[in-house]
N, C-alpha and C positions, 0 to 999 in steps of 0.2 A: 188738676186738669183731667177731665173725663171725656172720652170720645164716644159719639153715637155709634151704634152698630152699623148704620148706613155709611158713616164716614170711614170706619175701619174696613168694611168690605170694599168700598170704592177705592180706598187708598191702595190696596194690594193689587186689585185688578188693574187699576190705572198704571201702577208701577210696571207691571209686566207689559201692558199695551205700549207704554211710552218707550220702554227699552227696545222692544222689537221694532216699533215704528221708526225710532231714531236710527237704529243700526241698519235697517233695510233702506231707510231714506238716504243714508250715506252711500250705499251701493247704487241706488238710483242716481244720486248726484254724480257718481263716477262716469255715468253714460254721457253726460255733457256738463262739465264743471264750469259753466259760465252763467252769470246771472245778468238779466237785462230789465229795463223798465219799459212799459208800454205794451203794445200788442205783439211785437215780434222782436227777434234778435237771432242772429245765426253765427256771427263770427266773433272771435276774441276781441277784435277792435271795437265792437259795439257794446261789449259787456262793461258793467260798472264794477263787477267783482269777478276775479278768476279764483275759483274754489280749488284748494289743493286736492289731489287724488288721495282717497282714504285707503289705508292698507286693509288686508283681509281680516285681521283680528278686530277691526272696528266695525265690520259690516256683517250683515245677514243676507244671504249665505256668506261664508268666508272666502268666496271666490267671486269674480265678476260674473253676474248673470242678471240682466235687467228683468227678464221674465219672472224668475224665481223671487227676486227682490220685490217686484210689484205684487206677487201672490202673497208674500208675508205682510206687505204693507196693507193690502186690502183686507186680509184676515183680521188684523188687529185694529183696523179703522172702525169697525162696527162696535166692538166693546168699548173703545175709546170714546166715540161720539155718543152712543146711547148711555154709557156710564156717566158721562158729563151731564147729559140731560137729566138722568135720574138723580144725580148728586145735587143739581140745582133745585129740583123739585123737593128733595128731602131737606135741603138747607132752608128753603123758604117756608116749608110746612112745619118743621120742628123748631124754628126760631134760631137756628145756628147762625145764619147770616146776620139777622138783626141784632142778636145778642153778642156775638163774638167777633164778627168781621166788619160790620158797619162802623165807620168812625163817627165821632161826635165833634161838634164845633170846638169844644175845649181842647181836643187833641190836636187841632190844626194850628194852635198858637205856636209861634216860633220858639218861645221859651220851653214849651212842653216837648217840641220836636228835638230841640238842642239837648235837652236833658236825656231824652231817650237814646239819641245817638251817642252821647257821652257814656251812658250806661252800657251800651253794647261795646264801645271801645275799651271799657274796663272789664269786659267779659262778665259783667254782673247780670245774670239771667233771672234773678229773683223777681217775682211779679207782685204787683199791688192788686188793685181791683181788676177783674176781668180775666178772661182766658188768654188773650193775646195783648201784647203792647202795640203801640202805634205803628212801628216799623213792620211788625208781623202782619198787622191788618192791611197795610199798604201792599206788602208783598203778596199776600194771599188774594187780595182784591184784584191786583194786576194779573195774577195767574188765572183766577176763576173768571174774571170779567173781560180779559183781553187776550192773553196768550193761548189758553186752551180753546176758547171759541174761535180765535183767529186761525188756529191750526185746522179746525173742522171746516170753516167757511172757505179758506184759501185752498184747502185740499179738495173740496167740492168744485171750486172754480177751475182748477187745473186738471181735474179728472177727465180723461178723454170721453168716458161714457156719460158724464153729466153735463159737460160744457154746452152741447146743443140745447139742452133744456134750461139750464141756468145761465144763459148768456147775459142776463141782467146782472147777475152776481159778478161775472167777469168784468162788466162795465163799471160796477161800483169800485172794484179794485184798480181800475185804470188800465185794464188789458190783462191778457193771460200771463205774459211775462212778468208784469208787476205782481200778480197774485203768486206766481212761483217764487219771486224774490221775497215777498212778505211771508210766505210759507217757510222759507229757509230761515228768515230772521226770527220768526216765532219759535221755530224748533231750537235754535241756539239760545234764545231767551229762556226757554224751559230748561235746557241743559244747564245754563248758568244758575237758575233757581235751584235745580236739583243738587248741584255741587255745594252751594251755600247751605241748603237745607240739611244735607248729610253732615257737613262740618259742624253745624250748630247742634245737631242731635248728638254727635260724638262728644261735644264739649259740655253738654247740659244733662248728663246722666243717660247714656245710651241704653243701658239695661232696662231701666224704668220706662224710658220712652218707648222702646220696642214692646215691652210687656203690655203697656197701656194701649198700644196700637194693634196688638194681636189679640190679647185676652180681655181687654177692657180694664176697668178699675181706675182708681184715682192715682195720679202722679203729678208731682210738682217739679218743674225743671230745677236743676241744681247748678251752681256756678263751679267752674274748675278751680283747682287749688291756687292757681296764679291770678285769680280774679281780684280786682281791687274795688270792694264795695265802697259806696259813697260814705264819707264821714258824717256823723250826726251833725245837725246844725249847731253852730256855736263852737265846734271843736276846731282848733287851728292845726295847720300842717306841722 
């Protein structure tokens, strides 16, 4: 497995941007911890979800300040959004998306999906053909195609400075409060991906994975000692 220079640069810039965006976003959430659908919502009785108040160690800054949290959020929004645009351009131009992330019809067969799930449950991370297996392609496709663009678009829709110009975007999401709720869901979807991603890196040779993502070079994921590789065909239990 070898990563393009563009992928490595984007990966680390995006990591910093997402961490700051997420933690400053939690501070912003503390200002009004209720989520609504539609165009408006004011009281807890109208909310579909009451969000817990996040402690200072989870937020940027580490004390409640809506103004400073918005400053941090806006500061990291630009490298996050333009970095994603640059990454998409790079993936399409260097063939990374077509070659490594795009799925094939054969991979959508239930027997292939079931085999891939079973392989993950056995912690068997050895690869056959291709850089990523089917589940990895689905995960990366969902992140690059839905969650990350969703964060940018819903962020624009709820931005007080952009809303008068991008009113049509607000309408597409079904109202400003719906866009805010979707922004929240995308953020936690990315957090969930981040947790799983880090766990799988720790289980599949973290030193080699980090070296490949920082310095480049070839690295093949390895399975942990407790992994249970599939038995060769014809071998009984």
